[in-house]
N, C-alpha and C positions, 0 to 999 in steps of 0.2 A: 862723490858729492851726494848729500841727502836731498830728499824732495824739498824739505824746508829751506835748505841752503839755496837750492836752485830757484825756488819761488822768491826768496828774498833778493837774490841777485837780479832776477828778472824784473822785480818791482823797482829795484834801484835803477836799472837801465831805463825803464819806462818813465820814472820820475825825472831822471836827468834829461831825457829827450823832451818831455813835456815842458820843463823849465827852459830848456835851451831854444826850442823852436816855437813855443806858444807864449809862455809867460813873460820872458825877458823882451822879446820883440813887441809885445803889447805894452810893456812899461816904456819902451823907447818911443812908441807912438804918442804916449801921453805926456812926454816931457815938453815943457812950454816951447822951447826953441824948435823942436822938431814939429810939434803940432801946428805952430804958426808959419812954418816954412811952406814952400810951394809943394805941390804933389810930387814932383820929380825928386826933390830932396827927401821928402818924407818916405816915399817908396824906396829910394836908394838906401836910406839909413836902415829901414826895416829889413830889406833883402840882405844887406850886408851883415847885420846882426844875426839874422836867421841862418845865413850861409855859414858864418863862423861857428855858430852853435852846432849846426848839423854836421859839417865836415869835421869839426873838432870832436864831436861825439863818435863819429865813425873811426877817427884816428885813435881815440881812447879805447874803443871796443877792440880794435886790432891789437893794441898793446896788451889789453887785458887777456885777449885770446893767446897771445904769445907766452904770457906768464902763467897761463893755466887758470885764470880767474873765471873765465866763462868757457 
Protein backbone atom coordinates (compact mmCIF):
# COMPACT_ATOMS: atom_id res chain seq x y z
CA UNK A 1 0.00 0.00 0.00
CA UNK A 2 1.34 3.43 -0.92
CA UNK A 3 1.54 6.39 1.45
CA UNK A 4 -1.21 8.17 -0.47
CA UNK A 5 -3.47 5.15 -0.21
CA UNK A 6 -2.77 4.79 3.51
CA UNK A 7 -3.46 8.48 4.16
CA UNK A 8 -6.69 8.27 2.16
CA UNK A 9 -7.87 5.23 4.06
CA UNK A 10 -6.94 6.82 7.37
CA UNK A 11 -8.88 9.98 6.50
CA UNK A 12 -11.85 7.86 5.47
CA UNK A 13 -11.81 6.11 8.86
CA UNK A 14 -11.54 9.41 10.73
CA UNK A 15 -14.39 10.90 8.67
CA UNK A 16 -16.59 7.89 9.36
CA UNK A 17 -16.00 8.01 13.11
CA UNK A 18 -16.51 11.78 13.17
CA UNK A 19 -19.87 11.37 11.46
CA UNK A 20 -20.90 8.35 13.54
CA UNK A 21 -19.97 9.62 17.01
CA UNK A 22 -20.16 13.42 16.69
CA UNK A 23 -22.29 14.65 13.80
CA UNK A 24 -25.19 12.16 13.78
CA UNK A 25 -25.73 12.20 17.58
CA UNK A 26 -25.76 16.00 17.39
CA UNK A 27 -28.46 15.83 14.71
CA UNK A 28 -30.48 13.48 16.93
CA UNK A 29 -30.36 15.98 19.82
CA UNK A 30 -31.76 18.69 17.53
CA UNK A 31 -34.78 16.65 16.37
CA UNK A 32 -37.92 18.26 17.83
CA UNK A 33 -39.23 15.06 19.42
CA UNK A 34 -35.95 14.35 21.17
CA UNK A 35 -35.20 17.97 22.06
CA UNK A 36 -38.54 18.38 23.80
CA UNK A 37 -38.30 15.07 25.68
CA UNK A 38 -37.04 14.68 29.22
CA UNK A 39 -33.33 14.60 29.85
CA UNK A 40 -33.41 10.83 30.43
CA UNK A 41 -34.98 10.17 27.03
CA UNK A 42 -32.71 12.68 25.30
CA UNK A 43 -29.56 11.26 26.89
CA UNK A 44 -30.66 7.69 26.21
CA UNK A 45 -31.32 8.42 22.54
CA UNK A 46 -27.97 10.11 22.07
CA UNK A 47 -26.03 7.38 23.90
CA UNK A 48 -27.79 4.72 21.85
CA UNK A 49 -27.01 6.44 18.54
CA UNK A 50 -23.43 7.07 19.65
CA UNK A 51 -22.98 3.47 20.77
CA UNK A 52 -24.37 2.03 17.55
CA UNK A 53 -22.06 4.26 15.52
CA UNK A 54 -19.01 3.45 17.64
CA UNK A 55 -19.53 -0.31 17.89
CA UNK A 56 -20.59 -0.48 14.25
CA UNK A 57 -17.43 1.37 13.25
CA UNK A 58 -15.27 -1.02 15.24
CA UNK A 59 -17.06 -3.96 13.62
CA UNK A 60 -16.52 -2.47 10.15
CA UNK A 61 -12.85 -1.90 10.94
CA UNK A 62 -12.47 -5.54 11.92
CA UNK A 63 -14.10 -6.67 8.66
CA UNK A 64 -11.85 -4.29 6.70
CA UNK A 65 -8.83 -5.71 8.50
CA UNK A 66 -9.79 -9.28 7.64
CA UNK A 67 -10.20 -8.38 3.98
CA UNK A 68 -6.88 -6.53 3.89
CA UNK A 69 -8.28 -3.05 3.41
CA UNK A 70 -6.50 -1.64 6.47
